[in-house]
C-alpha positions in Angstrom: 94.3 87.7 125.6 92.8 88.5 122.5 94.4 90.5 119.4 92.2 93.4 118.6 92.5 95.8 115.5 90.7 99.0 116.0 90.4 100.8 112.5 89.1 104.6 112.4 88.7 106.6 115.8 91.0 109.5 114.1 90.5 112.6 112.0 92.3 116.1 111.0 90.6 119.2 111.8 91.2 122.2 109.3 90.1 125.7 110.8 90.1 129.1 108.7 90.4 132.1 111.0 89.3 135.3 109.7 90.6 138.5 111.3 89.3 141.8 109.3 90.7 141.5 105.9 93.2 138.7 106.7 92.7 135.3 107.5 94.9 131.9 108.0 94.2 128.2 108.4 95.3 126.1 111.2 95.1 122.2 111.3 95.1 119.5 114.1 95.2 115.7 114.2 93.0 114.0 116.9 92.7 110.6 118.3 89.4 109.3 120.0 90.7 105.9 120.5 92.3 106.3 123.7 88.9 105.6 126.1 88.7 102.1 123.9 92.5 101.1 124.0 93.1 101.6 127.8 89.8 99.8 128.5 91.0 96.6 126.6 94.2 96.7 127.5 93.1 97.3 131.1 91.5 93.6 130.7 95.0 92.2 128.6 94.0 92.5 125.6 96.5 93.4 122.7 95.2 96.3 120.8 96.5 97.8 117.6 95.1 101.0 116.2 95.3 101.9 112.4 94.4 105.6 112.2 92.0 106.3 109.4 94.5 108.0 107.2 96.4 104.8 106.7 93.3 102.6 106.2 93.2 103.2 102.6 96.6 102.0 102.3 97.3 99.3 105.2 93.6 97.7 106.1 94.4 93.8 105.6 93.2 92.6 102.7 93.1 89.0 103.0 92.7 85.9 105.1 96.2 85.7 106.1 96.6 89.2 107.1 93.3 89.2 109.1 94.5 86.3 111.2 96.9 88.3 112.9 93.4 89.3 114.9 91.0 87.9 117.0 88.5 90.6 116.5 88.9 93.5 114.2 86.8 96.6 115.2 85.7 99.2 112.9 85.0 102.9 114.5 83.9 106.0 112.7 85.8 104.9 109.2 83.5 104.6 106.3 83.4 101.8 103.8 85.2 103.7 101.1 88.4 104.2 103.1 88.4 100.4 103.3 87.6 99.8 99.5 89.5 102.4 97.8 93.2 101.5 98.3 95.4 104.1 96.4 95.9 101.9 93.5 92.5 101.4 92.8 91.3 105.0 93.4 94.2 107.2 92.2 95.5 104.4 89.7 92.7 102.7 88.4 94.5 99.0 89.1 92.2 96.3 90.5 93.1 95.6 93.8 91.7 93.3 96.5 88.2 93.1 97.8 88.6 94.3 101.6 85.4 94.1 102.4 84.6 90.9 100.7 87.7 89.1 102.4 86.6 90.8 105.9 83.2 89.0 105.6 84.8 85.8 104.3 86.9 86.2 107.7 84.3 86.3 109.7 82.3 83.8 108.4 85.5 81.5 108.6 85.6 82.4 112.6 86.6 85.9 113.0 85.2 88.5 115.3 83.7 91.9 114.0 82.8 94.9 116.1 81.2 98.1 114.5 81.0 101.0 116.7 78.7 104.2 116.1 79.7 107.5 114.5 79.5 110.2 112.0 81.2 107.7 109.5 79.8 104.5 110.9 77.0 101.8 109.3 75.2 104.5 107.1 76.2 107.6 108.8 76.4 111.4 108.2 74.8 112.2 104.8 74.8 108.1 103.8 78.7 108.7 103.8 79.8 105.8 105.9 77.6 103.5 103.1 78.0 100.0 104.6 74.3 99.4 103.7 75.5 98.9 100.1 78.5 96.8 100.6 78.8 93.0 101.2 79.9 93.6 104.9 76.4 94.5 105.5 75.2 90.7 105.3 77.7 90.2 108.3 76.3 92.6 110.6 73.9 91.5 113.1 71.6 94.6 112.1 70.1 96.1 108.9 71.1 99.8 108.1 68.8 102.4 107.0 69.2 103.6 103.4 69.6 107.4 104.7 71.3 109.4 107.3 70.7 107.4 110.3 72.0 109.8 113.4 69.8 110.4 115.8 71.0 113.4 118.0 70.2 113.3 121.6 71.4 116.5 123.0 69.5 116.2 126.3 71.2 112.9 126.7 69.4 109.4 127.2 70.1 106.2 129.4 70.4 102.7 127.7 67.7 100.1 128.4 69.7 96.9 128.9 67.3 94.2 128.1 69.9 91.2 129.0 72.2 91.9 131.7 73.8 88.3 132.2 74.7 88.0 128.8 78.6 87.6 128.6 78.9 90.2 125.8 78.0 93.1 128.4 80.9 91.8 130.9 78.8 92.1 133.7 78.0 95.6 133.7 75.3 96.5 136.3 73.5 99.2 137.6 72.3 102.7 135.4 74.6 103.1 132.6 75.6 107.1 132.3 73.8 109.1 129.4 74.7 109.2 125.5 74.5 111.9 123.5 73.4 110.5 120.2 73.8 106.9 117.7 73.0 105.2 115.0 69.3 103.8 114.2 69.8 100.4 112.7 67.0 97.5 112.9 67.8 94.4 114.5 67.9 91.1 112.2 65.7 88.0 112.9 68.7 86.0 114.9 70.2 89.0 116.7 70.5 89.4 120.4 69.8 92.6 121.6 71.3 93.6 124.6 70.7 96.8 125.2 68.3 99.7 123.6 68.9 103.4 123.4 65.7 105.5 122.6 64.1 102.2 121.9 66.7 101.1 119.2 69.2 98.9 119.6 72.5 100.0 121.2 74.3 96.6 121.8 73.5 93.6 119.5 75.4 90.7 118.8 74.6 87.7 116.2 76.8 84.5 114.7 77.9 84.6 111.4 79.0 81.5 109.9 81.4 80.0 112.5 82.0 83.5 113.7 80.5 86.4 115.4 79.7 89.9 114.8 78.6 92.5 117.4 77.5 96.2 117.2 77.4 99.5 119.8 75.6 101.9 117.9 76.8 104.8 119.9 80.4 106.4 120.2 83.1 104.9 122.1 84.8 108.6 122.9 83.2 112.1 122.6 80.9 113.4 121.4 78.0 111.0 121.8 79.7 109.4 124.5 80.8 111.8 127.2 83.4 111.9 129.6 80.9 110.3 132.5 80.6 107.5 130.3 83.8 106.5 128.7 86.2 108.0 131.1 84.6 107.7 134.5 81.9 104.6 134.7 83.7 101.3 135.4 81.2 99.6 133.6 82.7 100.6 130.0 85.4 98.5 130.2 83.2 95.9 131.2 81.0 96.3 128.1 83.8 96.8 125.5 85.7 94.2 127.3 83.0 91.9 127.2 82.0 92.5 123.6 85.7 91.6 122.5 85.7 88.3 124.8 82.4 86.9 123.1 83.9 88.0 120.0 87.1 86.2 120.1 85.2 83.1 121.6 
């Protein structure tokens, strides 16, 4: 059993309703973590979810705090949310370099997985912004300097290049279609296990004595529709395999 921290995968939506001359707003809080949480717990892993709104104040900032986990998953949460703790952003008080601490933790034996989304990798309008951080070098892929999203509204199926690799957890057969991903470029020593639209979908590498991996599409809607994340038994195999490979 591995201890897994999933940071991100939640959001608040605010809608404005206009009816003639009158208008009002409604708000909702949504989490997208449940398919991934269920998949990992079904394989015996202990999962802690840190919603996106708690990340700025609570993301672990040193080796001791990170040492509670075997694998850290960043999913649809941008670099600013990790770097800009309230004391730094709101009060101009120096804090800890949390992405630097995460990079060092991976180099010392930790496991890091980044999952795709509008605020992963470089992200929507470049706002995820991991390319300009020290964590970039710990990832098994090079990030683009511009908006890296590739939308596939008609759907596309993964091409598996290394079905026998343990990080894919034994998932076999055809994978259900995905609706988009973040485009990245594999580094020289990276193993690309699956591609989507010709670009890396699942890639893994060693970093120092640790390991890092990416899944460049989503772990929940909208890029991962229900047939992929709710109905396909390979979903738990792939994400379980990635976590188990990362935990060494």
